[in-house]
N, C-alpha and C positions, 0 to 999 in steps of 0.2 A: 825261192819264195821269200819275200821280204818279211821283216819283223812285224810290220804293220798288218800284213795279210795273215800271219800266224796268230796275231793277237785277235783279229776279227773272227777267225775260225774258232779259237778257244771261247770267245765271247758268245758266238752263235750256239756252240755246244752247251755252254752254261745256261743260256736262255731256254734251251729246250729241256734240259735236265733238272734245273733247279730255279728257285726264285732269285731274282737279282736283288742285291742290297742297294740301298740308296746311293752308296758310293759307286757301285757298278753302273747304275742308271745315269748318274751324273757324268761319268766318264764316257759312256756310250752316247749320251746327248751331245757332249762337246765334240765328239768325233764326227757326228752327223751334222752339227751346226757350228762350224768353226768361225763364227762371226762374233764381234763384240756386241753385247746386248746393252742398249742405252740404260743408264742408271735408273731411270724412272720405272723401267719394266723388269729389272733384275729380280726383285722380290716376288713379283707376280709369277714369273717363269719358275723360279725356285720352288715356290709353294705348290704350284701345279704339278711339278715333277715329283716332289715328295709325296703328294697326295695320290697320284696315279701309281707310284711304286707301292705304297701301303695297301691300296685297293687290290693290286695284283697279288698280294700276299694272302688275301682273304679267300679261303676256300669256298665260302658261301656267296661270294660276289657274283652277280649276274649283270652282264652288260645290256641293260634294258634300253629301249628306244628313248625313254625319258632321260636316262643318263647321257645318251649321245647328244640330245638337244642341250642339256646342261653344259656339257663339255665344249661343244662347238660355239654355242652362243655366248657363254661367259668369256671364252677366249677372245672372240670377236670384240666384245664390249670392253674388256680390260686392256686390249692392245690397240685401241683406237688411237690414231696419231703416231703409231710406231713407224719409224723411218730406218732404213728404206722399206717401203711397203711391200716390195717384192720378196722380202725375206720371210714374210708371215706364213706363207704356205710351208716352207721348209721348217720353220720354227714349230708349227703345229705338228707336222709329221715327225719331227725329231723328239718332241715331248712324248708323243704316243709310242713311237718305236722303242724308246729307251726303257719303257716299262712293259713291253710285250702287248701293247694295244695296237690295233690295226686302223690307222687314220682314214684310209679310204672307206672302209666299211662303216666307221663311225660317222663320217660326213654324209654318206649315202643314207644311213638310217635316220640321221637328224633331219636331212632335207625332206625325206619322205614323210616323217612324222609331223613336221611343221606344216607341210602341205595339207595333211589330214585335218589339222585344226585351224586352217586359214579361213578368214572371213566368217568366223562363227562368234556368236554372242557368248557372254559369260555363262549363261544357263546351259547352252549347248555344249560348251567345253567342259563344264562341270559334270554333265551327264556322261560324256565320253570318257573322262578321266576316271570317274567312279566305276566304270565298267572294268577297269583294270584291277579291281579289288581282289580278284581271285588270282592275280599274278603274284608270284613270289619275288617282290621287290627287295633289293638290298639297300638299306638306308645309308645314304651318304650325302655330303654337302652338295656334290655335283647333281645328284638325283633331285634333291629338294629344289635346287635352283632351276633345273630343267622344268619341273612342274610349275614353279612360280612364273617362269618366262613364258610358258605356254598360256597360262592364265592371263598374264599381263598383255598378251597379244589379242585378247578378246576385243571385238569391235566396240563394245560399250564399257570397257574397263575404266577409261578415264572419266566417264560420266558418273561412276558409282563412288559414294563416299567411303573414306578409309575404314570406318567401323564395319560396314557391310562387306567390303573387300576382305578384311581379316576373317570375318565369319565364314565367307565362302571358301577361302583358302584353308581355314581350320577344318571345315566339313570335309573337304576333298582329302586333305592329309590324313585325317582320322579314318576316313572310309578306306584309304589305301593301307591301313594298319601301320602308319608311320607316326613318329613323334612330332606333334605340332610344336612343342616347346623348342625342339632342336631345329625344326624347319624355320620357325620364327626367328631364331637366333642367326641361322645361316643367311636368311634373306636380309635381315637387318645389317649384318656385317658386309654383305655384298653391296647393298645400297650405299653404305658408308664408304666402301672402297671406291665406288664410282665417283662419289662426290669429292673425295680426297684426291683422286687422280685428276679430275677436272681442275681442282684448285691448284695442284702442283703444276699442271700444264700452263695455267694462266700466269703463275709466278715465274716460270721459266721464260715465257714469252715476254713478260714485262722486263725481266733481267736482260734479255737479248736486245730489246728496244733501247733500254738504258745504256747498255754497253756500246751500242751502235752510235747513239747520240754523243757519248763521251769521246768516241774515236773521231767523230766528225767535227769536234770543237776546234 
């Protein structure tokens, strides 16, 4: 039996018997994803890994369907443009596995949940989400973003003015017994991250074009 196999066996035992530290999760992640992560995405991957590890330590944490939507959809959005694209599946699975989350179940729950809210108006989605008020939801950034992304997929979302959107989101969040102040902050940071990512991509593209022109002189 090789040293690597022994290490994996010890790690598996530790996963089953106790909570993994952030260091453990990072080591396991890099074992499962032995590729270089482009600089633009390193911070995103690291933050998601730490967040999942911390959630796994919370005894009251519940992996709700809304959480699954938040995790899969923010991952997709924040890794847009990632190269090579074929690494994304392994990257997501490694992030989940490294903190005892099951990627297959999360993807399935997310897909099923999104289908349930598909092609619905903001009013219809609001009614459906408020029906989950009796559910014991565990407040987290990922859950808040899952709720927001479902709302943002409403057929008439883009036609509604921002103040009204905020009021609807506030009503839903409060009805679910979650903190609107925290949700508002999480949504704001997420939107800002998307904008910054797009700006960074544009700058990188401009730099590549400039370097190419200089080489062709």
